[in-house]
C-alpha positions in Angstrom: -16.9 -12.4 16.3 -16.0 -15.1 13.8 -12.3 -14.6 13.9 -12.2 -14.5 17.7 -14.3 -17.6 17.9 -11.9 -19.4 15.5 -8.9 -18.3 17.5 -10.4 -19.4 20.8 -11.4 -22.8 19.3 -7.9 -23.2 18.0 -6.4 -22.3 21.4 -8.7 -24.7 23.2 -7.0 -27.8 21.9 -5.3 -29.6 24.7 -3.5 -27.8 27.5 -2.4 -25.0 25.2 -5.5 -23.0 26.1 -4.6 -22.9 29.8 -1.0 -22.1 29.2 -1.6 -19.4 26.6 -4.5 -17.9 28.5 -2.7 -17.8 31.8 0.4 -16.2 30.3 -1.5 -13.7 28.3 -3.8 -12.7 31.1 -0.8 -12.3 33.4 1.1 -10.1 30.9 -2.1 -8.1 30.2 -2.8 -7.3 33.8 0.9 -6.6 34.4 1.1 -4.0 31.7 -2.4 -2.5 32.2 -1.9 -1.9 35.9 1.6 -0.4 35.7 1.7 3.2 36.8 2.6 5.7 34.2 2.9 9.4 33.8 1.1 9.1 30.5 -2.5 9.8 30.0 -3.8 7.9 27.0 -6.9 9.0 25.0 -10.2 7.3 25.9 -11.4 4.2 24.2 -13.6 1.1 24.8 -12.8 -0.7 28.1 -10.5 -3.6 27.4 -11.3 -7.1 28.6 -8.7 -9.4 30.1 -6.7 -11.4 27.5 -8.7 -10.2 24.4 -8.6 -6.4 25.0 -11.1 -4.9 22.5 -11.2 -7.8 20.1 -14.9 -8.2 21.1 -15.7 -4.9 19.3 -13.2 -4.9 16.4 -14.0 -7.0 13.4 -10.7 -8.3 12.2 -12.1 -8.9 8.7 -12.8 -5.2 8.3 -10.8 -3.5 11.1 -10.8 -0.1 9.5 -14.6 0.0 9.5 -14.7 -0.9 13.2 -12.2 1.9 14.0 -14.3 4.3 12.0 -17.3 3.4 14.2 -15.3 3.7 17.4 -14.1 7.2 16.3 -17.7 8.3 16.1 -18.1 7.3 19.8 -14.7 8.3 21.2 -13.6 11.1 19.0 -10.7 11.7 16.6 -8.1 10.3 18.9 -8.7 7.2 20.9 -7.1 4.1 22.3 -7.9 0.5 21.3 -6.4 -2.7 22.6 -5.6 -5.5 20.2 -5.3 -8.2 22.8 -2.8 -6.7 25.3 -1.3 -4.4 22.6 -2.2 -0.8 23.2 -2.7 1.3 20.0 -3.6 5.0 19.6 -5.8 5.7 16.5 -5.9 9.1 14.8 -9.0 10.0 12.7 -10.0 12.9 10.6 -7.8 15.1 8.4 -7.0 17.9 11.0 -6.0 15.4 13.6 -3.7 13.3 11.3 -2.2 16.5 9.7 -1.4 17.9 13.1 0.2 14.7 14.3 2.2 13.8 11.1 3.2 17.3 10.0 3.2 19.6 13.1 4.5 16.8 15.3 6.4 15.0 12.5 9.4 14.0 14.6 7.4 12.7 17.5 5.1 10.6 15.3 7.8 9.7 12.8 8.7 6.2 14.0 7.6 2.9 12.5 5.6 0.6 14.7 7.3 -2.7 15.5 4.8 -5.1 14.1 6.0 -8.6 15.3 5.5 -10.4 12.0 7.3 -7.7 10.0 10.1 -7.5 12.6 10.6 -11.2 12.4 10.7 -11.2 8.6 12.9 -8.1 8.0 14.9 -7.8 11.2 14.5 -4.1 10.9 16.1 -3.9 7.5 14.9 -2.2 4.3 12.9 0.9 4.0 9.3 0.2 5.0 9.8 -1.3 8.5 13.2 0.0 9.5 14.0 2.6 12.2 16.5 5.2 13.3 19.7 5.9 11.3 19.2 2.8 9.1 15.9 4.0 7.9 17.1 7.6 7.4 20.1 6.3 5.4 18.1 3.9 3.2 15.3 6.4 2.6 17.7 9.2 1.6 19.7 6.9 -0.7 16.5 5.5 -2.3 15.0 8.9 -3.0 18.3 10.1 -4.5 18.7 6.9 -6.6 15.1 7.0 -7.9 15.6 10.5 -9.1 18.9 9.5 -10.7 17.2 6.8 -12.7 14.5 9.1 -14.1 11.7 9.2 -11.6 10.0 12.6 -12.2 11.8 13.0 -15.5 11.2 12.4 -19.2 13.3 9.2 -19.2 10.9 7.3 -16.8 7.9 8.6 -18.8 9.3 6.9 -21.9 9.8 3.7 -20.0 6.1 3.8 -18.8 4.9 4.5 -22.4 7.0 1.6 -23.7 5.4 -0.7 -21.1 1.9 0.7 -21.9 2.4 -0.3 -25.6 3.2 -3.8 -24.5 0.1 -3.8 -22.3 -2.1 -2.5 -25.1 -1.0 -5.4 -27.4 -1.9 -7.9 -24.7 -5.4 -6.3 -24.3 -5.8 -6.3 -28.1 -5.0 -10.1 -28.2 -8.3 -10.9 -26.4 -10.2 -9.3 -29.3 -13.0 -7.9 -27.0 -13.5 -11.2 -25.2 -13.7 -11.2 -21.3 -10.4 -11.6 -19.4 -9.0 -11.0 -15.9 -6.7 -8.0 -15.6 -5.1 -8.7 -12.3 -1.9 -10.6 -13.4 -1.3 -8.6 -16.5 -1.6 -5.2 -14.8 0.6 -6.4 -11.9 3.1 -7.5 -14.6 3.1 -4.2 -16.5 3.3 -2.0 -13.5 6.0 -4.2 -11.9 8.1 -4.0 -15.1 8.4 -0.2 -14.6 9.9 -0.7 -11.1 12.0 -3.6 -12.4 13.5 -1.4 -15.0 14.6 0.9 -12.2 15.8 -1.8 -9.8 17.5 -4.1 -12.3 17.8 -2.1 -15.5 15.5 -4.5 -17.4 11.9 -5.6 -18.0 10.5 -9.1 -18.2 8.3 -10.8 -20.7 4.8 -11.2 -19.3 5.1 -15.0 -19.6 8.5 -15.2 -17.9 8.1 -18.0 -15.3 10.6 -16.4 -12.8 8.8 -13.0 -13.1 5.4 -14.6 -12.6 6.7 -16.5 -9.6 8.0 -13.3 -8.0 4.7 -11.6 -8.6 2.8 -14.6 -7.2 4.8 -14.6 -4.0 4.5 -10.8 -3.5 0.8 -10.9 -4.1 0.2 -13.8 -1.7 2.1 -12.2 1.1 0.3 -8.9 0.5 -3.0 -10.8 0.9 -1.9 -12.9 3.9 -0.2 -10.1 5.9 -3.4 -8.0 5.9 -5.9 -10.7 6.4 -7.4 -11.8 9.7 -5.5 -15.1 9.6 -5.6 -16.5 13.1 -1.9 -17.3 13.3 -0.9 -13.8 12.0 -3.3 -12.1 14.3 -2.2 -14.1 17.4 1.4 -13.7 16.6 1.1 -9.9 16.3 -1.2 -9.4 19.3 0.6 -11.7 21.7 4.3 -11.5 20.8 5.3 -12.4 24.4 4.0 -15.9 23.9 4.7 -15.9 20.2 6.9 -19.0 20.6 3.7 -21.0 21.1 2.4 -20.0 17.7 5.4 -19.4 15.5 5.4 -17.0 12.5 2.9 -17.9 9.9 4.8 -20.5 7.9 3.4 -19.6 4.4 4.5 -16.0 4.8 8.0 -17.0 6.0 8.3 -19.6 3.2 7.4 -17.0 0.6 10.0 -14.6 1.9 12.7 -17.3 1.9 11.8 -18.1 -1.7 11.9 -14.5 -2.7 15.3 -14.2 -1.1 16.5 -17.1 -3.2 15.3 -15.6 -6.4 16.7 -12.1 -5.6 20.1 -13.4 -4.5 20.5 -14.8 -8.0 19.8 -11.4 -9.5 22.2 -9.8 -7.1 24.9 -12.3 -8.0 24.5 -11.6 -11.7 24.8 -7.9 -11.1 27.9 -8.3 -9.0 29.5 -10.3 -11.8 28.6 -7.7 -14.4 29.1 -4.7 -12.2 30.7 -1.7 -13.9 30.7 1.6 -11.9 30.8 3.5 -15.2 27.6 1.9 -16.4 25.1 1.6 -13.5 21.9 0.0 -14.7 19.6 0.6 -11.8 19.0 0.7 -8.0 20.8 -2.6 -7.4 24.0 -1.5 -9.2 23.9 1.9 -7.3 23.6 0.0 -4.0 26.5 -2.3 -4.9 28.7 0.7 -5.7 27.8 2.3 -2.4 28.5 -1.0 -0.7 31.9 -1.1 -2.4 32.7 2.5 -1.3 31.9 1.7 2.3 33.5 -1.7 2.4 35.9 -0.6 5.2 33.2 0.9 7.3 32.2 -1.6 10.0 29.0 0.4 10.8 27.8 0.8 7.2 24.1 0.4 6.5 24.9 -0.7 3.0 24.9 -4.4 3.8 23.3 -7.4 2.1 20.2 -7.5 4.3 19.4 -3.9 3.5 19.9 -4.6 -0.2 17.5 -7.5 0.0 14.7 -5.8 1.9 15.0 -2.4 0.3 14.7 -4.2 -3.1 11.7 -6.2 -1.8 10.1 -3.1 -0.4 10.4 -1.2 -3.7 9.4 -4.2 -5.8 6.2 -4.8 -3.7 5.2 -1.2 -3.2 6.0 -0.4 -6.8 3.7 -3.2 -8.0 0.7 -3.7 -5.7 -0.7 -0.3 -5.0 -0.5 1.2 -8.5 -1.8 -1.9 -10.3 -4.6 -2.2 -7.8 -5.7 1.4 -8.3 -5.7 0.9 -12.1 -7.9 -2.2 -11.7 -10.3 -0.2 -9.5 -10.3 2.4 -12.3 -11.3 0.0 -15.0 -14.0 -1.5 -12.9 -15.4 1.9 -12.0 -15.4 2.8 -15.7 -17.6 -0.2 -16.5 -19.8 0.8 -13.6 -20.1 4.4 -14.8 -19.9 4.3 -18.6 -21.0 8.0 -18.8 -17.8 9.0 -17.0 -15.7 6.8 -19.3 -17.3 8.5 -22.3 -16.6 11.9 -21.0 -12.9 11.1 -20.4 -12.6 9.8 -24.0 -14.3 12.9 -25.4 -11.9 15.1 -23.4 -8.9 13.2 -24.9 -10.3 13.6 -28.4 -10.0 17.3 -28.0 -6.5 17.3 -26.7 -4.6 14.4 -28.3 -4.0 13.8 -32.0 -5.6 10.7 -33.6 -3.4 7.6 -33.1 -1.4 9.2 -30.3 -1.3 8.2 -26.6 -1.5 10.7 -23.8 1.7 12.1 -22.3 2.3 13.8 -19.0 2.3 17.2 -20.8 -1.4 16.5 -21.7 -2.5 16.1 -18.1 -2.9 19.8 -17.4 -5.1 20.0 -20.5 -7.3 17.1 -19.3 -8.8 18.3 -15.9 -11.7 15.9 -16.0 -9.5 12.9 -16.6 -7.2 14.1 -13.8 -10.1 14.5 -11.5 -11.4 11.0 -12.2 -8.0 9.5 -11.4 -7.8 11.3 -8.1 -11.4 10.3 -7.3 -10.5 6.6 -8.1 -7.7 6.8 -5.5 -10.0 8.5 -2.9 -12.9 6.1 -3.4 -10.8 2.9 -3.7 -9.1 3.8 -0.4 -6.7 0.9 -0.9 -4.6 1.4 2.2 -7.3 2.4 4.7 -5.2 2.2 7.9 -1.9 3.4 6.3 1.1 1.6 7.8 1.3 2.0 11.6 3.6 4.7 13.1 5.1 4.9 16.5 6.0 7.7 18.8 9.8 8.5 19.1 9.3 9.9 22.6 6.5 10.9 25.1 4.4 13.4 23.3 1.8 15.9 24.5 -0.9 15.9 21.9 -4.4 17.4 22.2 -4.5 17.2 26.0 -3.1 13.6 26.2 0.3 12.3 27.0 1.1 9.5 24.6 4.0 7.3 25.6 7.2 6.7 23.6 7.1 3.6 21.4 3.3 3.1 21.3 1.7 2.0 18.0 -0.2 4.8 16.2 -2.7 4.1 13.4 -3.3 7.1 11.1 -6.7 6.1 9.8 -6.5 7.2 6.2 -10.0 6.0 5.4 -11.3 8.6 7.9 -9.5 11.3 5.8 -10.6 10.1 2.4 -14.1 9.9 3.7 -14.1 13.0 5.9 -17.5 14.7 5.6 -15.9 18.0 6.4 -13.8 17.8 3.2 -15.9 15.8 0.7 -19.4 16.6 -0.4 -20.4 13.0 -1.1 -17.8 10.9 0.6 -19.6 7.6 0.1 -20.1 8.1 -3.6 -17.8 8.0 -6.6 -17.9 11.6 -7.6 -15.1 13.2 -9.8 -16.6 16.7 -9.1 -14.8 16.5 -5.7 -11.8 17.6 -7.7 -13.4 20.2 -10.0 -14.5 23.8 -9.6 -17.7 25.3 -11.1 -15.8 26.0 -14.3 -14.6 22.4 -14.7 -11.0 23.2 -13.7 -9.0 20.7 -11.6 -8.6 21.7 -8.0 -6.3 20.1 -5.4 -7.8 19.1 -2.1 -5.7 19.1 1.1 -7.5 16.1 2.5 -6.3 14.0 -0.5 -3.5 12.0 1.1 -3.6 8.4 -0.2 0.2 8.2 0.0 0.1 9.5 3.6 2.0 12.6 4.7 5.0 13.5 6.9 8.3 11.7 7.3 7.0 8.3 6.5 5.0 9.2 3.3 5.4 6.8 0.4 8.8 7.2 -1.3 7.3 6.1 -4.6 4.6 8.7 -4.7 6.0 10.6 -7.7 6.4 7.4 -9.7 3.0 6.2 -8.8 1.3 9.4 -10.0 3.1 9.2 -13.4 2.1 5.6 -13.8 -1.5 6.1 -12.8 -2.1 8.9 -15.4 -0.2 7.2 -18.3 -1.6 3.7 -17.8 -5.2 4.7 -17.0 -5.5 7.4 -19.6 -3.6 5.4 -22.2 -5.9 2.4 -21.8 -9.0 4.5 -22.1 -7.5 6.1 -25.2 -7.4 2.7 -26.9 -10.3 0.8 -25.4 -13.8 1.2 -24.0 -14.3 -1.1 -21.1 -17.5 -3.1 -20.7 -18.8 -5.9 -18.5 -18.8 -9.4 -19.9 -21.9 -10.4 -21.9 -24.9 -11.1 -19.6 -23.5 -8.9 -16.8 -25.1 -5.4 -16.4 -23.3 -2.5 -14.8 -25.6 -2.8 -11.8 -24.3 -6.3 -11.3 -20.7 -5.1 -10.8 -19.6 -5.5 -7.2 -17.6 -2.7 -5.7 -17.1 -4.5 -2.4 -13.4 -4.7 -1.6 -11.4 -7.9 -1.0 -9.5 -7.2 2.2 -5.8 -7.8 2.6 -2.9 -5.5 3.3 -4.6 -3.4 0.6 -8.2 -3.3 -0.5 -8.5 -4.9 -3.9 -11.4 -5.4 -6.3 -13.2 -8.7 -6.1 -12.3 -11.1 -8.9 -14.0 -9.9 -12.1 -13.6 -10.0 -15.9 -13.5 -7.1 -18.4 -14.1 -6.7 -22.1 -11.6 -4.2 -23.8 -13.4 -3.0 -26.9 -11.3 -1.0 -29.4 -12.2 2.7 -29.2 -12.5 3.8 -32.8 -12.1 7.5 -32.2 -8.6 7.0 -31.0 -7.2 5.5 -34.3 
C-alpha cells in the first residue's frame, strides 16, 4: 500500500526505524498475547507491527472495511497497527448495537489526536458526566434559540436571500460554490452561537472557515504523521501531534477567545444573544462549584464542535446536491415543476411547503444517502464488557459503526449504487421514510444538530433551485462531471465550477 510504504520509508531514516519498530512490536505482542475472557469477532489475521494495514487502504478505509465485511460478516475485528477495533456493518447490526445496547456502545472512542487536542472537553469527543452535561445543555440551548421553531427558519431564509444575491452577482458565469456555501451555512450557526452573522468577505470569518476546513481535511486524510500518531500512541512521543492541526487549533483558540472576551464585557443576563452568552450565565451560576463542567475549556471546544459540525456537513451536502442536479438535469426540472405548483411566483419555499413537495423531499434525502459524507461515522467505544451476537467485546475497545454499509445496504435500497430519488417514494409518488436512512447516526451519540441540519438542507437546496437552474460550465457535459469523492473527515465533491442560470418561472 502506498501510505504504508511512505510510512515505512519515513521511519527508515536513521536509527528511528529500529527503535520505533522494536517498541511497537514489543507492545503489539504484549497486548495480543494477553489472556482475556473476551472473545472478539473474527477478522483478518494481524501481522506484527502493522496489524491489518496491509489489507486496509488508508486513502479509502471505508471501502476496505466494506470489502472485509463481505468476507467476515457484519461484525468483525480489524487491527490498525496494534490498535484493535470492532467494525459493525449493516443496518440490523448497527441498530441493535446503538439502540438495543445503547448504554454499552454509548462511549466515544479515545482517538489519540483528538484527545491531545481537546483533552476530553467539548461535546464531540468528551466522555462520562462532562459529555452528558454538555450535550444536555447544548440541546436545551439550541431549542431556546429557535432550532426547530419559526425563529430559526426566518434566520435561514434571511441568509438564503444573501446567498441568492451572491449567486446572482456571477450573472450565469462559472464559479466555485465551496467557500460561499460554507459561509452561508456557517452564518446560521454563528447567529446561534454569537447572536450575529458575518459578511461573506469578513477576513476574520474567512480565516475561521479556512482553519476549520483545513483541519476537517487533515484529520480524515491518510497523512502519515496523523495515522502513526493514532495507531501507535504508546510511542507517539517519537512522532508528535501533526503540527499543522495543532497550529490551526491554537489559532482558532486565539480568535474565539477574543469573541468570548467581547461577550463577557457586554454580558447581560436579561438579554442573552446566543449559546456563548447562555454558557457564560451558567458559568456564573456555578462559579462556586469546584466540580463544575462549565469551565473555559468546555466553552471553547463546545463552541468549536458546534461551529465545525454546523458548517461542514450541511454545506458539503448542499454542494453535492447542486453537483447532482447538473449531472441529472431531468431531476432538477422535476423539482422546479413541483415547486411551481406549490409556491406562489416570486416566493421562496418555507418549511410548511415541504409536506406538499414529496419529490423535492425525496431528492434531498437521496442526496444525503448517496453522498454518504460521513461513511465511518465517529468511532464509539464500549462502556463495559458486552455480550453481543455471540461475542464478548471488552470495555473501552473502539467500535466503528460503518454508516456506508447502512446507506448502501442491499436489503434496504433497491439500487444502492445509483442516485435514485424513488428510494423515498411510494408507487403514488408520496414521500416515505426509510428506517435505514441514518446519515446523522442513531443512539446516544447521534448528531445534536440533526434538527437544524434538516431545516437548512431543505430551505437552502429548494430555495436555490427556486431561483436558479444549475448547469456545468461551457464546454463541460454532464457526463464529464466527476462524482468521485475527495476523502477527508467527510467525503466532499472534487473541485468543480457551477453556472447558476436565473430560473424564469420563479419570478
